[in-house]
N, C-alpha and C positions, 0 to 999 in steps of 0.2 A: 826302436821299431818293434812292435809286437809280432810274434809269430802266430799265424793262423793254422790251427790243426783241423783237418777235416777227415771225415770217414763216411763211407757209403754203407748203409745198412739195408740188407735184403731180407732180414728175418720176416717170417710170415706174420708176426705180430705188427709189423710196420711196413706193409707193402706200399710201393710207389711213394717213397719218401727219401729225403736227403737229410743227413745229420751232419752238422758242422760243430765241432767241439768248441766250447767257450766257457768263460766264467759265468756269464749270464746268457741264457738261451732264449731266443725269440722264436715264436712260431711264424710260419708263413703259409698262406693258402693262395694257390694260383690255379687257373683253369688250363693246366698244361695240355690236357686233351679235351676234345669236344664230347658232347653227350653221345653215348653209344646207342645203337638200336635197341629195340625191346629185348630185355633180358641180359644185355651187356652194359656194364656201367660206363665204360669209356670207349670213345671212338678214335678218330684221327687226331694227330698231334696238331696243336695250334701254335704256329711259329711265332706270330707277333704277340697276341694277347696272352699266350702261355709262356713260351720260352723267353721272349724279350723281357717280360715283366719279372719273371723269376730271376733271370740273370741280373736285372736291375737291383734286386735285393742283395744278391751275392756281391755285386759291385759296390753297393753302399756299405755292406759290412766290411769289405776290404778297405774302403776309404776310411771308415771310422776306426777300424782297428790299427790303421797305419797313422792315425792322427794323434800326435802326442798331447794335444791340448783337450781333446774330447775323450772322456773316460780313460784317463791315463792309468796304465797298469791294470786295466780291466779289458778283457777280451769278450767280444760278443759272439756267441754261437747262434746256430739256427737249426730248426727242424722244419723242413719245407715239405708240404703235402700237396698232392694233386686233387683238386675237387672234381675234375672231369665235367665241369659245367653243370653239375647236378646237385641240387640242394640236399637231397637225402643221402647221397654218397658222401658229400662234404661233411654232413653231420656225423657219419660213422668215422670218418677220418679224424675229425677234430677231437674225438674222445681220447686220442693219443695225447693231446695237450694236458688233459686233466688226470691222467693216470697217476701221476705223482701225488695228487691231492686226494686220492681215494684210498681210504684206510681199508686194508684187507686183513681178514682173520685167517692166518695160515697155521693155526695151532694144531689142527687135525691133519695136516699134510705131512707125510713122512716119506723118506726115500726108501729104497729097497733094503738098505742096511739099518733101517729104523732111525736114521739120523734126520733132523729137520733140514729141509731144502735150503740151499743158498740162492735166494732170489735177488737179482740186481735191482737196485732202486731206480725207478724211471726218472728220466731227466725232467727237471721242473722247468716249465715255460712261464716266464714272467709277463709276457705280452705277445700279442698275435698281430702280424701284418696281414691284412686282407679282410674279407675276401674281395673278389672282383664283382660278381653279380649281386644285386641287392637281395634277391631271394636267398642266395647262399649265405650272405652276411647275416640276414635276419635269423636264419636257422641256427647258425653257429653262435650268434650273439645270445640267443636264448640259453645255450649251454654255458658259455663262458661267464655270463653274469652270475650263475649259481656258484661259481668258484672264484669270483672277483678277479678275473683275468682281463685286463684292459685290451682293447682291440682298436686298431687304427686301419681303416680301409683306404685304399688308393683309388677306388673306382665306384663304390656303391653310392648311389645318389638318391635312393628312395626317400621321400619326405617322412615316411613312417619311422625311419631310424632316428629322427630328431626328437622322438618322444622319449624323454629321459626317465619317465616313470616305468618304461618297459625295457629300455636299452641304455641303462645308465652308464655302462662300461664301454659303450661304443663311441668312437670318434672317427673323423675322416678328414683327409687333407683336400678333398674335392668338395665343392659346394653342393648342397642338396638340390634335388629336382624342383623344390619350391622356388629357389632362385632361378633355376633354369626355366621353369614354367613362367616365372615373372618376366624373364628376358624374352621368352617366346611370345607372351602376350604383348609385350612392348613392340616386338618386331611386327606382329600382325597388325597392330594399331598404326604403326608408322607407315605401313603400306596401304592404309585406308581400307582394310578388310574388316568386315563385321559379321561374316557368315562363313564358318569353317567347319570341317569335320575332324574327328580324332580317330586315330588307330593306335591300339595298344596291344603289345604281346601279353599273353596271359602270364601273370606273375607279378611280384611286388614292384619290380622296376617299371614295367609298362603301365600297369594299372595305377600305381601311386603317382607316376608322372602325369598321367592324364587327369587323375582326380585333382592334383594340385593345379593343373592348367584350368580345369573347369571351375574350381573354387575361386581362383584369382580372377578369372574372366567375369565370374558373377559379381564379385566384389567391385571390380573396376567398372562394370556395366558397359553397354554398347557393343557387346560381342555375343553372338549366338552360335549354337552348335547345331549343325544340320544332322549329322550322324555321329554316334559314338560307338565304335565297333571294337570288339575284343577279338584278337587272333588266338585261336586255341593252341595249346601246347602241341597237340598232335592233329594238325588240320587234315580233314578228309579230302579225298581227290576232288578237285573242282572248287575247293573251299575259297581259294583266293579269287577265283572268277566271280563267285557269289559276293565277295566283299566289294569288288569293283562295281557290281550291279547295284549294291546297296548305296554305295557312294554316289552313283549316278541318279538315285532317286531324288537327291537334292543337288542337282547338277550345278546350281548357282554357287554352291559351296565348293569352289574350286580349290581353295586352300585346304590342305590336309596336314594336321599336326600329328606327327608320328613318333611314338615312343615304342620302339620295337628293336629286337635283336637283328643282327646283320642278315641272317637267313630269311627272316620274315620280310625285311625291307626288300631284299632281292626278289623274293617271290611276288610281292605286291607290284613291283615295277614290271615284272614279266607278265603278270595278269593284265596290267593296264596296257601293255604293248599288244597283247593278244586281242584286247577289246578295241584296238585301233584308236586309243585315246592318248596317243603321244602328244604332249603339249597342253593337254587339258588340265591335268592336276598340277597344283603348285605346292610342292612338298616343303614343309618346315620340319626338319629332323632334329632330334635330340642328340646328345653327345654319343649315343650308341652308333649313330651314323657319322657324326663329326666330319672329318676330312678323309675318311677311308675310301679306298678304291674298290675293295672287295664287294660291298653291297651293290655297286652300280656297274660291275663288270659286265660288259656286253649289253648294258641297258642305258648307255650314256644319253641317248636321245630322249628317253623318257624322263631321266633324272635332270635334264637340262633346266637350269633356273632354280633348282632346289636350294633352299636356304637352310644351312645347318648350324648347329651351335656346339661349341667345344670349350671346356674349361681352359682358361688361358694357360698356354704351355709354351715351352721352348725345347728345342732339341739340345740334348746334353752332349756336348762334344766329347767329354771324357768317357762317357758310356760308349759312344761310337768307336772310339779308339780301343776301348776294352773289348767290346763284343767282336769287332772285326778281327781282332787278334786271337780269338778263341779257336782252338783246334781240338781234334780228338786226343791229342797228346797232352795238352795243357789244361784240359777242362774235364778231367775224369770225375770230378766231384759232382757233376751234373749227370745223373743216371739217364736222363732223357735226351742228352745232347746227341748221342749217336742216332737216335730216331729223327731228331731235328736235321742232322747232317744229311741223312738219306732223303728226307723230304725236300730239303733246300736245294741240294745238288742233283736231285733226280737220279740217284745211284743206289747201289745196294752194298751193304757191308756184310762180310762173312762172319757170322756169329754162331757159336755152338748151339745146336738144337734148332736153328732157323734155316729153312730151305731157301736156297738161292734162287732168286727170280731171274730166269733166263731173258726176260723181256727188258731188263734194265742193266745198265753198265755197272761195273764193279767200282766201288769207291776206292780211291787211292789213299785217302787220308791226308793228302797234300793240297786239297782244294782250298781256295781262299774266299772267305765271306766278303761280299760286296764287289769282288772282282770276277768271280765265276758264277755268281748268283745275284739276284735282285735283293737289295737291302734298303730298308727305310725304317728308321727308328719308330717304334710303336708309340702312340700318343700318350699313354699313361706312364711311360718310363719315369718321367719327371716326378710324378706323384708317388710312385713306389719308392724312389729315392728319398723324397721328402718325408714319407711315412716312417721309414727306417730312421732317418735323422731325427724326427720328432721324438721317437721312442728313446733314441740315444741321448738327446738333450734333456729329456725328462729324467732319465737315469743319472745323467751327469749332475743335474740340479739336486736330485735326491741324495746323491752321494756327497755332495758338498755340504748339505744340511745335516745329514745323519752320520757321516763319517769324515768330519773335518780333519784334515791333515793325515788321514789314513791312506796308506798305499794299498790298493786293492779293496776287496769286499770286507766290510766290517760286520760285526755281529748284528747290528741293527738292520742290515740289508741282506741278512742270510736267515731265512728267505726274504725275498722282496715282497712287501705287503702290497697287494693289488690296489686297495683303496687309496693308499698313500701315493702309489705310482700314478693313479688316475688324476689325483690333484695336481701333480707336477706336469702331467701331459697337458692338462687344460691351461696351464700357465706358460707354456713355451711360447717364445716369440723370437724368431730368427729368420734370416734370409735363406731361402731355399736354394735348391740347385740351379734354378733359373733366375735367381736374383730377386724374386718376389717374396714378400713376407709370408711366413708360415705361422699361423695362430689359430686358436679355436674360440668360438663363442661359448655361451653358457650351455648350449645344446651339443657341444662337441663338433660343430660344423665349421668348415673353413669359409672365409669370405667368398662372395660370389664374384668371380672374374671370368669372363667368357670372351672368346673370339667368335665373331660371326663370319661364316663362310658362305659362298655361293658357288655352285658348280656351273661353270660357264664353258660352253662348247663352241659357239659361233663367234665370229669377229674377234678372234684372239689367236695369237701365235702359239700360246701354250695352253691348250685346253686342260681344264682341271679346276680345283678348288681355289677360289680367290678370296682373301680376307677383305670383307667389306665393312667391318665395324667392330666395336667392342661393347661390352656391357659390364659395368661395375656400379651396381646399384641404380644406374640409369643407362639408357641406350644412346650410343653414338653411332649412327648409321650413315655411310657415305652412299646416298641414293644414286649419285651420278655414276658410280662405279658398277651399278647393278645392270644386268641384262637378262632377258628372258628367252623363251623358246624362239628360235629363228633370229636371235640377236636383237630383238625388239627392246628398246630402252624404256618404253612406257610401262608402268606397273600394271599388270592385268587386274581385272576386277574379281573380287570374291565377296560378293554382297548378295544378300537375299533379295533386296529390292533396291532399285536405283533411286537416287534423289528425285523427288517430285519436281515438276516444272513450277515456275512462278504461277501463283493463282490456283495451285492444287494443294489439297490437304492430304495428310496421311491417315488412312483408315487401317489401324493396326490389326494384324492377324492375332487372334487370341492365343496367348501362351507363347508367342514368339516375338519378343519386342523388337527384333531387327527386321522383321518382315511386315510389309504393309502394301496396301493397294492405294494408288493415287487417284483421288477423286477431285474433279474440277469443281471449284466453287462456282456453281452455275447461277443463272438468273441475276439477281441483284445482290449476290453475296460477294464478299471479298475475303482474302486470306487473313484471318486474325492472327494466327500463329501456325506452326507446322501441323498442328492436329485439328484445328478448328476453323470453320468459316463463320462469318457473321454478316447480317444484313446491313447494307448501307443505309444511312438516314434517308427519310422519305424524299428529301429534296436533292439527293445525290445518287450517283450511279458509280459502279466499280470502274477502276482504271482498266485500260486494255489488258495489262498483265495481272489484274485482280489482286494487287498487293495493297491497295488502299482505295479510297473513294474520292471522287471528284464531283464538282458541282454539275448538276444537270443543266444543259443549255436552255435558255428561255427564248421562246419563239412567239410570234404573233402573225396575223395575216398581213402579208406585205402587199403593197400596191402593185408590185411587179408580178405577183403570183397569178397563175392562170385562174385560180379560184376567185381572184378579185377582178381580173380584167373584164370578164364577161358581164358581171353585175354592174361594174362602173360604166361600161359601154352602154348598156341598156338604160342606166339611170341618166347618163348624159343626154342620150337621145330623148328620153322622156321629159327631162327638164327643159330641153330646147323646145320640144313640141308643146309642153304645157305653157311655157313662157310665151310662145307664139300665139296660142289660143287666148291667153289673158290679154296680151297686147292687142290682138285683133278685136276682142270683145270691147276693150276700153276705147279703141279707135272708132269702132262702129257701135257705140253704146246705145244710140237712139234709133238704130235701124230696126225694122220689123222683126227680123230673125232673132236679134239679140233680145229685144223686148219680149218676144213670144217664148223664148226659152227660160224666162224667169231670171232676170239679171242678178238679183240679190243672191239667190241660192246657187246660181251658176258660179258666181265669184267665190262663194264659200266652198263649193264642191271642187273647183279648180285649185283653190288653196290646199285642200286636203290631198289632191292628186300630187301637187308639187311637193308636199311634205313626205308623201310616200316615196317618191323618187329620191328625196334628199336623205332619207334614213339610210340608204345604201352607203353613203360616204361615212356616216357615223359608225356603221357596223364594221367597216373596214379600217377606220382610223385606229391608231395605237391607243389602247385603253388607258384612261386616266380618270380621275374623279369627275372632272367636268364632262368628258366624253360619255362616261357611264350615266351621268345625270341626264344629258340630252338623249341618250339612247332610251332610257326609261320613259322620258317625256314624249318623244316623237314617234317611238315605235308603234304605239297603239293610237296616238293622237291623229296621225295622218289618215289612217283608215277610219277612225271614229268620225272625223270631220266629213270625209267623203260619204260614208254610208249613212251618217245622220242626215246630211242634206238630201241624199237620194231617197232615204226612207220618208222624209218629210214630203218630197215631191210625189212619190207614189201614193202616199196616204192621202194627200190633197186631191189627186186625180180620182182616186177611188171614192172618197167621200162626196165629191161634187156630183159624180154621175150616179152614185147610189141615192144621193139626196134628190136628184132630178127625177128619179123613178117614182118618188113618193110625193114630192111637193115641189112647188115652184120657188119656195124660199131657199136662199143659199145656206149651206152648212156653216157652222161657226169656225173661226180661226183659219180662214183660207186667204187672208190678205197677206201681202209680202212681209209686213212687219210681224204678223203672227207666226208666219213660217220661219222667220229668222229667230224669233224667240224660242220656238219649239226646237229648232236645230241647236241653238246654243245651250238650251237646257240639257239635251241629249249629250252634247260635248262636255258639259260641266260634270256630268256623272263620271266620265273617264278621267277628267282632271282631278276630281276629288279623290278618286282611288289612287292616282299617281302620287298626289301630295301626301296622302296618308302613308303610302309606301316609303316616301322620302323620310317621313318622320320616324317610322318604326325601324327601318334599315337604311341608314344614309348610304348613298352610292359610293362604292369604292372598288378598287381592283383586287384581284386575287391571281395567284399563280397555281394553276391546276396541274399537278404532277401525275395525276391518275389517268387523265384523258389519253395521253400519249405515253403509255408505259407498256410497250410490247414485251414479249419474252426476251428478245435480244436487247440488252440495255444500251447497246451502241446507238439504237434508234430512239431512245427515251428522250423526251423533251418536256419541259415545263411550259405550259400554255398561259401566256398573259391574257387575262380576260376580265370582263366585268363580272361582278357578283350576281349574275342573273342565271339561275338554273333553268333547265328546260321547263319545269313546272311554272316558274315565275313568268317565263316568256309566254306560255300558253294562257296563263291568267291575264297577262297584259293584253293579249289579243282577243281574249274570250268575249269581252264586251263588244268589240267591233264585229266579231263573228255573229253574235246575237243580232246586232243591227243588220248585218248582211242577210241573215236568214229571214228576219222579219220583212226586210225590203223585198226579198225574193217572193215571199208569200203574197204581199200586196201586188207585186208585179203580176203574179199568176191570177190574182183575183181581178185585176184590171185589164186582162187580155181581151175582154169582149167590148171594150169601149171603142167607138168608131175611130178608124185610123186617121181620119182627117183632122181630128180635134184633140189628140193627146200624145204624150211621150211615154206612155206606159210600156209599149212594146219594145222600144230601144232599151229602156231601163230593164225590162224583163230579160232581153237577150244578154245584157251586161251581167245581170245577176246569175243567170244560168251558167255563163262561161266562168264567172268568178268562182262559183261553187265548185265547178269541175277542177279549176286550178288548185283550190285549197284542199279538195279531196285528194288530189295527187300529191300535194305538199306533205300531208300527214305521214304516209308510209315512208316517204323518202327521208323526212326529218327525223322521225323516231326509229326508223330501221337502221340508221347508221350510228346508233348510240354506242355500239361496241367497237366501232372502227377507230383506227389510230388517226384517221383524217377527219374525225368527228367535227371538230370546230370548223374546218374549212368547208366541209360538205354542208353542214347545217347553216353556216353563214351564207353560203352561196345559194342554197335552196331557199332560205327565207327571203333574201334580197331579190332574187329572181322572181319568186312567187309574188312578192309585193309589187315589183315593177310590172309584171304581167297583168296583175289585177288593175293597177293604175292605167296601164296602156289600154286594156279592154274598155274601162270606163271612158277614157279620153277618146278612144277611137269610135265607140258606139254613139256617144252623146254629143261630142263637140267637133270632131274632125269634119263630119259631113257639113255642119253649119259653117265652119270656117271655110270649107271648100266653096260653098255657095256664095259666102260673103265676098271672097277674094276672086274666085274664078267665074262666078255667075251673078254679078251684081244686079243684073236686070230682074232677077227674081226676089231681090231684097228690097222691094218697094211695097207701099200700101196699095193693095188691090181694091178695085171698085166693089163696093158692097153689093152682094147679090140681093135680089128682092126676097121678101119673106116667103112668097109663094115658091120661089125656086129653092130656097133653103129647105122649106117644109117638104117640097117634093123629093129632094135628095135624101133627107133624113128618113121620110116615110118609106121610101124605097128600100133603104138599108135595113130599117127595123122590120119591114114586112118580110124581107128575105130571111132574116134571122128567125122570125116567128114561124115562117113557113117550114123551115128546117126542123124546128122544134115540134110542130104540130102535124107534120106530114102533109101539108096542104100546099098547093101551088100559089105563086105570087099573084097570079091573075085573079084567082078566086078570092084571095084575101082583100085585094083592092076593090074588086067589083062588088063583093057582097057586103062590105062594111065601110063605105066611104067616110062615115062619121069618125071611124077609128083613125082613118088617115089624117083627118083634120085634127083629131085629138092629139095624136102622136106628134104631128107637125108643130103644133103650138107648144107642146111640152119640151120638145127638143130645141125649139127656138129659144126658149127661156134658159135652158142648160148651157147652150152655146154662148148665149149672151153673157151669162154669169162667168163662164170659163174664160171668155175673152177679156172680160172686164178685169178679173183678178190676176190675169197674166201680166 
């Protein structure tokens, strides 16, 4: 067993350092003290991160030096320095490590007796263990690389240190923050978050960690940053309150990724509590937070649910036994142990030159660590031990290669060449103090192995950090073991925008791929994908959830519809009435009233009226090619037949009486046969147009999806209809309208014919009423062209108008005759012919009254002054009446 020699050096050239003698000396850098206030390099002692870690190096050296299989007959010494958690101060201290490598010219230096001075040669340091903070390691690494001194850190995790073009002599037994950042990205994604903010303490550790997180999140995609805030080294008063306000500017980013030192973490939690935001922020802390209690002391309610990450570690039982057995008597090699003792036991030692604090009890020196004070092994102790052992294993391998069979240091290792030692360091592979492998990759980084913790406060018998998963190149997270503020098991949201509902598309916010506004695919659009809507095909409408399209329902006018019931009712009544008239006329075909009404044209006219009523059923029937053909044929034909016959009648009456005023010879074409021929010629024009239409455009059905296509697609319908547009319908009826107007003109012209001998006035009344009906039809029919009920309204309007027209014609011309035939048969007989003198007297009287009104003369004067005129008009009218009665 090798004997370790140690010595404490207090010389001014090496302040705040421990020197342990050995064959090979290793340097050590530890933050024994915190950063001091302005102008003071060092502050209060750091019990865990300082003393625990430093003692871990001393413990490892004791274990190595007592191991006969590792560096046999070679003793490792140490030179341990305090960095005071300040990079500039650590740089000054680290110059001690390179003094032996700096050549000094002392030729001009003489003692008082003119003899050359005897200057002791500085101890040569072959490698350095440390430092702790990344900013300190970076500063020191820049110096050590100039002198080819390898460096192994136990806590520095900044990704920047993986750059071997700048820090080629730097290695570490902890994984870099790039691994940690990858693990944190995986944690954030596993919880379904896509919108977070970042907090970083100013310096290499915080800034590099956040930069690595940002870079990895950008490469992975699907993760956006709300705020990226840097905490200044020296925050101004109220600075942390401003940080919380900035975080709340993107309040949806509840997840906060924090790479910060313990003090900054604590002050962030305090500011969140002052802002009454307990439970709002969901912290994901780096290894600087880890499973420590100091950052969350008195802020447990704010930190509840915080997920933290820590390199996989284990408590080293051997170190616990070693450290708890330390006392002021057996640990004199640690020059800072007395200061630790005072702080740990809250007592005061009596030391020369130091005033005794009356407010604190005096230390006895017999206190027991972990029995009279709170003790918990600091988390990086394992890595300090592994770093020392890595250096020892590298030296052991180097000794085996360079000094085979040699006991102790051979010439090839005196001095130890730094570049060679670095090669052996990178090649080590052994089981560390916790049983896990210790090795380095090409960048000098250790593999990424992390434990994932969550601070849980509610619904647990032991509030504190609970391990909820691991990360070793991939994440294994036990989500069922997680709980959040108030003990809630559901993972809170930290998203910029919540998922859109079905049928909504994402309208992305420019420059922020995780933020969007949800827009409904409105109208006849459906959701094509999460970013786009598209129009449904013309014959389809979107599904209720707008995820696709469905067929538009096809409708037609149903017999049970209110729009059909009224027209059908009118048509049925009309058909019954028309049939009754036809049957009556046939039954009493040779009676005077039937004969006087012009039997042949009456039957034609009644047939037209019957067809007008019949068209109602064709307009309501389900469209098909035959139905459409009959619609085209009968729609205008019924009216054409009716008004052709009526026009022929009025024209005949007008020509007979006009001819009677000029001569006693009858006008041409007034016989029944002639009248039928004229009527059928007029009807033939309509039929010719219809058959030409059949040839050009054969009748067929269409489905009109435009007619009932309201803004709300739920009410969209396809209308099954015949291929007859509004214009085609008007053209189909236009010829009948021309006949109707012409008939009306003749009715007006014939209004002066004596009432006793003509049908002109009933026909006139019929045409006047019919014109009014159709004048009312036009605005109703065309005014509903934009209505969703267009087909129903127009069909009902058309059929009702036609039925009313037919009813007017039937009621004015034939119902009175049928009434007389059936209910007053005594008037339906051949009356005794009046004498010519009586007829002449009647006609003369009527014409005299008409002339008197026109000339302003009295009837008496006309008759008395011109009796010959009476005889003249009487004979003329007798001829007209005879002709009229003959051709009836």
